[in-house]
ZAMARGU-4260 file (C-alpha; in steps of 0.2 Angstrom, whole numbers, plus 5000, padded with zeros to 4 digits):
<rodrens>
0) 4996/4861/5166 | 4997/4872/5151 | 5000/4888/5162 | 5002/4894/5180 | 4984/4901/5179
5) 4976/4884/5176 | 4988/4876/5189 | 4982/4889/5202 | 4963/4885/5198 | 4966/4867/5199
10) 4975/4869/5216 | 4961/4879/5222 | 4948/4866/5217 | 4958/4853/5226 | 4961/4863/5242
15) 4943/4868/5243 | 4938/4850/5244 | 4929/4851/5227 | 4939/4836/5220 | 4923/4828/5215
20) 4922/4841/5201 | 4934/4830/5191 | 4923/4814/5194 | 4907/4822/5188 | 4911/4834/5175
25) 4903/4829/5158 | 4917/4834/5147 | 4936/4837/5148 | 4942/4855/5149 | 4947/4863/5133
30) 4966/4862/5129 | 4976/4877/5122 | 4974/4871/5104 | 4955/4869/5106 | 4955/4888/5112
35) 4963/4894/5095 | 4948/4899/5083 | 4948/4888/5067 | 4948/4903/5056 | 4964/4910/5065
40) 4973/4893/5063 | 4968/4893/5045 | 4976/4911/5043 | 4992/4906/5051 | 4994/4893/5038
45) 4996/4906/5025 | 5012/4911/5033 | 5021/4895/5027 | 5033/4898/5012 | 5028/4882/5004
50) 5009/4887/5004 | 5013/4905/4998 | 5022/4898/4982 | 5005/4897/4973 | 4999/4914/4976
55) 5013/4926/4983 | 5026/4934/4972 | 5043/4937/4981 | 5051/4953/4977 | 5068/4962/4983
60) 5072/4957/5000 | 5057/4952/5010 | 5045/4962/5000 | 5030/4951/4995 | 5015/4954/4984
65) 4999/4944/4984 | 4981/4945/4977 | 4967/4942/4989 | 4948/4940/4988 | 4938/4951/5001
70) 4921/4945/5006 | 4908/4956/5014 | 4911/4971/5002 | 4894/4979/4999 | 4898/4997/4993
75) 4912/5009/4988 | 4913/5014/5007 | 4918/4997/5011 | 4933/4998/4999 | 4938/5015/5007
80) 4937/5008/5025 | 4947/4992/5021 | 4961/5002/5012 | 4963/5015/5026 | 4963/5002/5039
85) 4976/4990/5031 | 4987/5004/5025 | 4989/5010/5043 | 4997/4993/5048 | 5016/4994/5051
90) 5024/4984/5037 | 5010/4986/5024 | 5018/4995/5009 | 5003/4995/4997 | 4985/4989/4998
95) 4972/4993/4985 | 4955/4985/4982 | 4947/4983/4965 | 4928/4987/4969 | 4923/4978/4953
100) 4930/4961/4957 | 4932/4963/4976 | 4950/4958/4973 | 4964/4966/4983 | 4982/4969/4979
105) 4993/4968/4994 | 5012/4972/4996 | 5020/4970/5013 | 5037/4968/5021 | 5037/4950/5028
110) 5051/4956/5041 | 5039/4968/5049 | 5022/4960/5047 | 5015/4943/5043 | 5001/4939/5031
115) 4991/4931/5044 | 4992/4947/5054 | 4985/4957/5039 | 4971/4944/5037 | 4967/4945/5055
120) 4966/4964/5054 | 4954/4963/5040 | 4943/4951/5050 | 4943/4963/5065 | 4933/4976/5055
125) 4920/4963/5049 | 4927/4957/5032 | 4935/4940/5027 | 4950/4940/5016 | 4958/4924/5008
130) 4971/4921/4994 | 4963/4923/4977 | 4957/4907/4969 | 4947/4907/4953 | 4935/4894/4959
135) 4933/4902/4975 | 4930/4919/4966 | 4915/4911/4956 | 4908/4904/4972 | 4909/4921/4981
140) 4900/4928/4966 | 4886/4915/4966 | 4884/4917/4985 | 4884/4936/4983 | 4871/4935/4969
145) 4860/4923/4979 | 4860/4933/4995 | 4856/4949/4985 | 4842/4941/4976 | 4834/4935/4993
150) 4836/4952/5001 | 4828/4960/4985 | 4814/4947/4985 | 4809/4950/5003 | 4810/4969/5000
155) 4800/4968/4984 | 4786/4957/4992 | 4785/4968/5007 | 4785/4984/4997 | 4771/4978/4986
160) 4760/4973/5001 | 4764/4989/5011 | 4760/5000/4996 | 4743/4992/4993 | 4739/4995/5011
165) 4746/5013/5010 | 4734/5016/4995 | 4719/5011/5006 | 4726/5022/5021 | 4728/5037/5010
170) 4711/5035/5002 | 4703/5032/5019 | 4711/5048/5026 | 4702/5058/5012 | 4686/5049/5012
175) 4684/5043/5030 | 4689/5027/5037 | 4684/5017/5053 | 4697/5021/5066 | 4698/5002/5071
180) 4701/4997/5053 | 4714/5011/5051 | 4723/5005/5066 | 4722/4987/5060 | 4730/4992/5043
185) 4744/5001/5052 | 4748/4986/5062 | 4748/4975/5047 | 4760/4987/5038 | 4771/4986/5053
190) 4772/4967/5053 | 4775/4967/5034 | 4789/4981/5035 | 4798/4972/5050 | 4807/4958/5039
195) 4812/4971/5026 | 4821/4981/5039 | 4828/4967/5049 | 4833/4956/5035 | 4834/4965/5018
200) 4841/4981/5026 | 4853/4972/5037 | 4868/4975/5026 | 4866/4994/5027 | 4865/4994/5046
205) 4880/4982/5047 | 4891/4993/5035 | 4886/5009/5045 | 4890/5002/5061 | 4907/4997/5055
210) 4910/5014/5049 | 4905/5022/5065 | 4916/5010/5075 | 4931/5016/5065 | 4925/5034/5067
215) 4921/5036/5048 | 4906/5043/5039 | 4902/5031/5025 | 4888/5032/5013 | 4878/5019/5022
220) 4877/5030/5038 | 4864/5042/5031 | 4855/5027/5023 | 4854/5018/5039 | 4848/5034/5049
225) 4834/5036/5036 | 4828/5019/5036 | 4830/5016/5055 | 4822/5033/5060 | 4808/5031/5048
230) 4804/5014/5054 | 4805/5018/5073 | 4795/5034/5070 | 4781/5024/5061 | 4782/5010/5074
235) 4779/5023/5088 | 4765/5031/5078 | 4757/5014/5076 | 4759/5009/5094 | 4752/5026/5101
240) 4739/5027/5087 | 4745/5045/5083 | 4755/5054/5069 | 4760/5048/5052 | 4768/5032/5046
245) 4781/5030/5033 | 4781/5011/5031 | 4778/5013/5012 | 4793/5025/5011 | 4804/5013/5021
250) 4800/4998/5010 | 4802/5007/4994 | 4818/5015/4999 | 4825/4998/5004 | 4819/4990/4988
255) 4825/5003/4976 | 4842/5004/4985 | 4844/4985/4984 | 4838/4985/4966 | 4851/4998/4961
260) 4865/4989/4970 | 4860/4972/4962 | 4861/4980/4945 | 4877/4988/4950 | 4884/4971/4956
265) 4879/4963/4939 | 4888/4978/4930 | 4903/4975/4941 | 4904/4957/4937 | 4903/4960/4918
270) 4915/4974/4919 | 4928/4963/4928 | 4926/4949/4915 | 4942/4953/4906 | 4952/4948/4921
275) 4941/4934/4926 | 4943/4927/4908 | 4962/4928/4910 | 4963/4918/4926 | 4952/4904/4919
280) 4964/4901/4905 | 4975/4889/4914 | 4969/4871/4914 | 4966/4861/4930 | 4977/4847/4926
285) 4992/4843/4914 | 5000/4828/4906 | 5018/4827/4914 | 5031/4815/4906 | 5042/4806/4918
290) 5052/4790/4920 | 5036/4780/4921 | 5027/4788/4906 | 5013/4800/4906 | 5004/4805/4922
295) 4989/4817/4925 | 4994/4830/4939 | 4986/4846/4945 | 4994/4861/4937 | 4999/4867/4954
300) 5011/4852/4956 | 5021/4857/4941 | 5039/4863/4944 | 5052/4871/4933 | 5061/4858/4923
305) 5046/4846/4921 | 5042/4840/4904 | 5024/4841/4899 | 5014/4835/4884 | 5001/4847/4876
310) 4989/4839/4864 | 4979/4848/4851 | 4965/4858/4858 | 4973/4858/4876 | 4978/4874/4885
315) 4996/4876/4889 | 4998/4874/4908 | 5013/4885/4912 | 5027/4895/4903 | 5040/4885/4895
320) 5049/4881/4879 | 5045/4868/4865 | 5057/4853/4865 | 5048/4842/4853 | 5035/4846/4839
325) 5029/4860/4828 | 5011/4868/4829 | 5001/4884/4828 | 4996/4891/4845 | 4980/4902/4848
330) 4986/4917/4859 | 4970/4928/4856 | 4964/4930/4873 | 4982/4935/4879 | 4987/4946/4865
335) 4972/4950/4855 | 4980/4943/4839 | 4966/4933/4830 | 4977/4923/4819 | 4986/4907/4827
340) 5005/4909/4828 | 5017/4895/4822 | 5028/4889/4836 | 5044/4878/4833 | 5056/4869/4845
345) 5065/4882/4856 | 5050/4894/4855 | 5042/4901/4871 | 5025/4894/4875 | 5014/4905/4887
350) 5003/4897/4899 | 4984/4899/4895 | 4987/4899/4876 | 4979/4884/4866 | 4988/4872/4855
355) 4979/4870/4839 | 4986/4857/4827 | 5000/4845/4833 | 5006/4838/4850 | 5019/4848/4858
360) 5032/4843/4872 | 5037/4858/4882 | 5049/4860/4897 | 5042/4871/4910 | 5051/4887/4915
365) 5039/4897/4926 | 5024/4892/4936 | 5012/4900/4948 | 5015/4919/4951 | 5030/4919/4939
370) 5021/4916/4923 | 5016/4929/4910 | 4998/4926/4913 | 5000/4930/4932 | 5010/4945/4927
375) 4996/4951/4916 | 4983/4949/4929 | 4993/4958/4942 | 4996/4973/4930 | 4977/4973/4926
380) 4973/4973/4944 | 4985/4987/4948 | 4977/4997/4934 | 4960/4995/4940 | 4964/4998/4959
385) 4975/5013/4956 | 4964/5028/4954 | 4966/5043/4942 | 4967/5060/4950 | 4949/5064/4947
390) 4944/5048/4956 | 4955/5053/4971 | 4947/5070/4972 | 4930/5061/4971 | 4935/5050/4986
395) 4940/5065/4996 | 4924/5074/4992 | 4913/5059/4996 | 4919/5059/5015 | 4916/5077/5017
400) 4900/5076/5007 | 4892/5064/5020 | 4897/5075/5034 | 4889/5090/5025 | 4874/5080/5021
405) 4871/5076/5040 | 4873/5094/5045 | 4861/5100/5031 | 4848/5087/5037 | 4850/5093/5055
410) 4848/5111/5049 | 4833/5107/5038 | 4825/5098/5053 | 4828/5112/5065 | 4820/5125/5053
415) 4805/5114/5049 | 4803/5111/5068 | 4802/5129/5071 | 4790/5133/5057 | 4780/5117/5054
420) 4784/5103/5066 | 4771/5091/5058 | 4781/5090/5042 | 4799/5091/5050 | 4802/5073/5050
425) 4795/5069/5033 | 4806/5083/5025 | 4822/5078/5035 | 4819/5060/5029 | 4818/5065/5011
430) 4834/5075/5013 | 4843/5060/5020 | 4836/5048/5006 | 4838/5059/4991 | 4856/5064/4994
435) 4863/5047/4997 | 4881/5048/4989 | 4881/5032/4980 | 4882/5040/4962 | 4897/5050/4968
440) 4906/5035/4974 | 4902/5024/4959 | 4906/5038/4946 | 4925/5033/4943 | 4928/5015/4947
445) 4914/5009/4936 | 4921/5018/4921 | 4939/5014/4924 | 4935/4995/4926 | 4924/4995/4910
450) 4937/5004/4900 | 4952/4993/4905 | 4942/4977/4903 | 4937/4983/4885 | 4955/4987/4880
455) 4962/4971/4888 | 4951/4961/4876 | 4957/4972/4862 | 4975/4967/4867 | 4980/4984/4875
460) 4984/4981/4894 | 4983/4996/4905 | 4995/4994/4920 | 4993/5010/4928 | 4978/5019/4935
465) 4983/5036/4928 | 4987/5030/4911 | 4969/5032/4903 | 4967/5050/4910 | 4985/5055/4904
470) 4983/5047/4887 | 4966/5056/4885 | 4976/5073/4888 | 4991/5069/4877 | 4996/5081/4864
475) 5012/5073/4857 | 5015/5054/4852 | 5034/5050/4850 | 5038/5034/4842 | 5054/5024/4842
480) 5058/5015/4825 | 5065/4998/4827 | 5053/4986/4835 | 5039/4999/4836 | 5035/5006/4819
485) 5045/4992/4811 | 5043/4973/4816 | 5060/4973/4825 | 5064/4956/4818 | 5079/4962/4809
490) 5088/4950/4796 | 5106/4950/4793 | 5108/4957/4775 | 5127/4957/4772 | 5144/4954/4781
495) 5159/4964/4774 | 5175/4957/4781 | 5188/4970/4785 | 5201/4961/4795 | 5209/4943/4793
500) 5195/4933/4801 | 5183/4923/4790 | 5164/4926/4790 | 5159/4912/4802 | 5172/4917/4815
505) 5166/4935/4814 | 5148/4930/4816 | 5153/4919/4831 | 5161/4933/4840 | 5147/4945/4836
510) 5134/4933/4843 | 5144/4929/4858 | 5144/4947/4863 | 5126/4950/4859 | 5118/4935/4867
515) 5113/4943/4883 | 5105/4958/4874 | 5087/4960/4870 | 5090/4972/4855 | 5083/4966/4838
520) 5101/4967/4831 | 5106/4955/4844 | 5092/4943/4839 | 5097/4944/4821 | 5115/4940/4825
525) 5112/4926/4837 | 5100/4918/4824 | 5114/4918/4811 | 5125/4905/4820 | 5122/4887/4825
530) 5129/4888/4842 | 5134/4902/4854 | 5152/4904/4861 | 5154/4910/4879 | 5158/4928/4883
535) 5163/4936/4899 | 5165/4954/4907 | 5151/4961/4896 | 5149/4980/4897 | 5134/4987/4887
540) 5134/5006/4883 | 5116/5011/4878 | 5116/5018/4861 | 5134/5014/4857 | 5137/4995/4858
545) 5144/4981/4869 | 5162/4976/4875 | 5167/4959/4881 | 5179/4945/4881 | 5179/4930/4870
550) 5192/4916/4872 | 5202/4929/4883 | 5203/4943/4870 | 5193/4959/4871 | 5181/4964/4857
555) 5168/4978/4854 | 5153/4978/4843 | 5142/4993/4839 | 5143/5010/4830 | 5160/5013/4822
560) 5165/5027/4832 | 5163/5017/4848 | 5172/5002/4842 | 5186/5012/4836 | 5189/5018/4854
565) 5195/5001/4859 | 5213/5004/4864 | 5223/5012/4850 | 5210/5011/4836 | 5205/5029/4836
570) 5223/5034/4832 | 5226/5021/4819 | 5210/5022/4809 | 5203/5040/4810 | 5191/5038/4796
575) 5183/5022/4801 | 5167/5031/4807 | 5165/5039/4790 | 5169/5023/4780 | 5154/5013/4789
580) 5140/5025/4794 | 5127/5012/4795 | 5125/4995/4802 | 5137/4989/4816 | 5155/4985/4816
585) 5165/4972/4825 | 5183/4975/4831 | 5197/4971/4843 | 5213/4980/4849 | 5221/4977/4832
590) 5208/4984/4821 | 5191/4982/4813 | 5186/4964/4809 | 5169/4965/4800 | 5154/4976/4796
595) 5136/4970/4797 | 5121/4977/4788 | 5103/4973/4793 | 5086/4975/4785 | 5069/4978/4793
600) 5052/4981/4787 | 5037/4992/4793 | 5023/4984/4803 | 5007/4981/4794 | 4995/4996/4796
605) 5009/5008/4802 | 5005/5022/4790 | 4986/5021/4793 | 4989/5021/4812 | 5000/5036/4811
610) 4987/5045/4800 | 4973/5040/4813 | 4983/5048/4827 | 4986/5064/4817 | 4967/5064/4813
615) 4964/5064/4832 | 4974/5080/4834 | 4991/5073/4840 | 5008/5078/4835 | 5018/5063/4829
620) 5037/5063/4830 | 5050/5049/4826 | 5066/5048/4837 | 5078/5034/4832 | 5096/5029/4835
625) 5097/5023/4817 | 5106/5032/4803 | 5098/5047/4795 | 5094/5039/4778 | 5084/5025/4786
630) 5075/5036/4798 | 5071/5048/4784 | 5064/5034/4773 | 5053/5028/4786 | 5046/5045/4791
635) 5042/5050/4773 | 5033/5033/4770 | 5023/5036/4786 | 5019/5054/4784 | 5029/5060/4799
640) 5035/5077/4797 | 5046/5078/4813 | 5060/5065/4815 | 5078/5064/4822 | 5091/5051/4818
645) 5106/5045/4828 | 5097/5048/4844 | 5105/5040/4859 | 5094/5038/4875 | 5099/5054/4882
650) 5095/5063/4866 | 5077/5056/4866 | 5076/5061/4885 | 5081/5078/4881 | 5068/5080/4867
655) 5054/5074/4879 | 5060/5086/4892 | 5060/5100/4879 | 5042/5096/4874 | 5036/5095/4892
660) 5044/5112/4896 | 5033/5119/4882 | 5018/5112/4890 | 5016/5096/4880 | 5009/5080/4887
665) 5020/5067/4879 | 5015/5049/4875 | 5031/5038/4871 | 5029/5022/4861 | 5044/5011/4862
670) 5049/4992/4862 | 5051/4993/4881 | 5069/4985/4880 | 5082/4999/4878 | 5070/5014/4879
675) 5066/5011/4898 | 5073/5028/4904 | 5063/5037/4890 | 5047/5028/4893 | 5049/5033/4912
680) 5051/5051/4907 | 5036/5053/4897 | 5019/5057/4906 | 5012/5041/4898 | 5021/5027/4890
685) 5016/5012/4879 | 5027/4997/4876 | 5026/4985/4862 | 5024/4969/4873 | 5028/4951/4869
690) 5028/4938/4882 | 5046/4939/4888 | 5046/4957/4890 | 5029/4959/4899 | 5034/4953/4916
695) 5046/4967/4918 | 5037/4980/4908 | 5038/4997/4916 | 5027/5006/4904 | 5010/5013/4909
700) 5001/5003/4895 | 5007/4987/4885 | 5002/4983/4867 | 5001/4964/4869 | 4993/4963/4852
705) 5008/4973/4844 | 4995/4980/4832 | 4998/4998/4830 | 4979/5002/4825 | 4975/4998/4843
710) 4985/5013/4849 | 4973/5025/4841 | 4959/5015/4848 | 4966/5016/4865 | 4967/5035/4863
715) 4949/5036/4858 | 4944/5025/4873 | 4954/5035/4885 | 4945/5051/4879 | 4928/5042/4881
720) 4933/5036/4898 | 4938/5053/4904 | 4922/5060/4896 | 4911/5047/4905 | 4919/5050/4922
725) 4916/5069/4920 | 4898/5065/4914 | 4895/5054/4929 | 4902/5066/4942 | 4893/5081/4933
730) 4877/5071/4934 | 4879/5067/4953 | 4883/5085/4956 | 4868/5092/4946 | 4856/5079/4953
735) 4861/5085/4971 | 4860/5103/4966 | 4842/5100/4960 | 4836/5087/4972 | 4842/5095/4989
740) 4833/5112/4987 | 4817/5103/4982 | 4818/5090/4996 | 4822/5104/5009 | 4807/5115/5003
745) 4795/5100/5006 | 4792/5096/4987 | 4799/5079/4987 | 4790/5065/4997 | 4801/5051/5005
750) 4795/5038/4992 | 4799/5050/4978 | 4817/5053/4986 | 4819/5034/4986 | 4816/5033/4967
755) 4827/5048/4963 | 4841/5041/4973 | 4841/5024/4965 | 4839/5031/4948 | 4854/5042/4950
760) 4865/5027/4954 | 4858/5017/4940 | 4861/5031/4927 | 4880/5032/4932 | 4882/5013/4931
765) 4874/5011/4914 | 4883/5026/4907 | 4900/5018/4912 | 4895/5001/4904 | 4895/5010/4887
770) 4914/5009/4888 | 4914/4990/4887 | 4913/4992/4868 | 4928/5001/4860 | 4919/5011/4847
775) 4924/5027/4839 | 4926/5043/4848
</rodrens>
């Protein structure tokens, strides 16, 4: 027996002389494994670590992050309900749903709660969640579209037929109609309206019931009350052959509401295309090279260390480095850079890019959630699910708005019942219909999704929800120089030997100390040697230099004053800082060894970009750790009036804090490597993003394209976005301020209210779609 309960039942059957039960039963009793629902068993599988490798990103400790698809989302209220329900679960750290793509970003503590428990909690409120899969996402979109079209078709056919009968009934009321014919037409209208209410409007009732079970007031609650009460009242009037019927208003309201949501669904899918295009970049299979030659394997089977052949025209299946071959690679969909980039052995290949010319052999370094492409999608999802302050305000208002609407409808109904009971129901119905808060809930998500998608296609990745709103209000833009206004690809210009070491020995020591750094100077030094020596006990001091041991001896590289501080150097060579004011120097405990000078060049269109930002009314400043002469030359060439040289990170931080105390909204643009504290201090930060930096980018926006003109375009788009959000919220407010008094005074018939409500939502969505093009301000 599986348990004592089953044993007791079996014993009772035998003791009662009913043993023949086991002879004549038609099927064996279900076992424990048969009693576990199939869906629950499927969800438990997602707790397995081997299965989670393909869609879960592991973070510090047992913190995990995953992207899910939610099925059953029909409106913004569904998003709100899911977020509130899941966030309340112990162990869930973050849960945000992207209304445009129906994707959810989930972070949880695996010690406190399992993924299957979260999926089960979502299922308990009537939705279905599963790990994100591009193919499954397309299937969900197709099924959602087909179901919406079927509901819309039934509602449309029903509305047309009922409206024709309504014309006859209205005409007969004015000119006289046989009572039997009038009763017959009413019954026909009832039968035609029934499938519209039962099938087409089912989603409204389902959503409203979910809200009410959770003791929440979503936007579908007043919609369902309006449709249900109008249909029941009309059905009662038909059965008793008394009073007015509103079948035409019911079918029209349902049809227009479904039509508005169908158009909104299409707009959502188009607005979310940027993220969808990214997740489709990876191929389904890859050519893996093994001991037995080439074999075609699913991309999901690749592991770090595998060697993969990428033929011309094929997409790179994962992140890795070229081991053989030389070719140009198209990275346009990832970075916005239209020209193919030449890649040589040792260079990084990003999964999803396209090989153009020659075959390449690469060694896989990252797969699944560890790839740059997955990082981009996660950052984009985070930006689209995080809400600006104006959106959070709208969400808070929407819940109270529904409650106020129901109270208002009740008050209007009571007043009309006291003064004109015959019209009380029609006026109350108009109030419920005309004030449906769809436009209010759609005002912000539609605009944010359209804007972030447009910027992503341009090569500007928005990683935080507040970034667009804050960038639109920015008053100052502060640039770092190296790697931001300049290309950051420094080249070694000269080596001046000071000590008794030769040139090759000094370069070898400098490259060994710098090999772990991401600074452009480090790249230039490492590129100047054939092989790197090992260094240990590395200590980096931001803004000054690096200290470490090579072959058992301590060395320093950096600014002259820092290097001179190694043991007794400060006493022996007091003038060293004045002798070498620029570049970097290398030294040990016995004295200076070498002085290195570097050269960099400005990025293309840097001057034009600075001029565009100034033309937008922004104050532009330059803060750099470089020497005064170099900073001054760059500032004068670019037309920047305010600049500071020899700035360490704390100096840049102090300047930003000073501006913020004066009321400025600061946008900091840096290379994202050694400016992390400064980027974090600014109200909005933008990092020049290349592939290796992106996964760890802490900036609010990342210029994947590394094209400075796109920065001015981002400012213009953010201002347009904020303006569109305000227009949408203003339209929703003005519409209700005008429509509610008219409906309450009896000037708006129910069918007119249906048209007005649907038109209001459509205006909001179409206005937001204007942001899909990054035009001028």
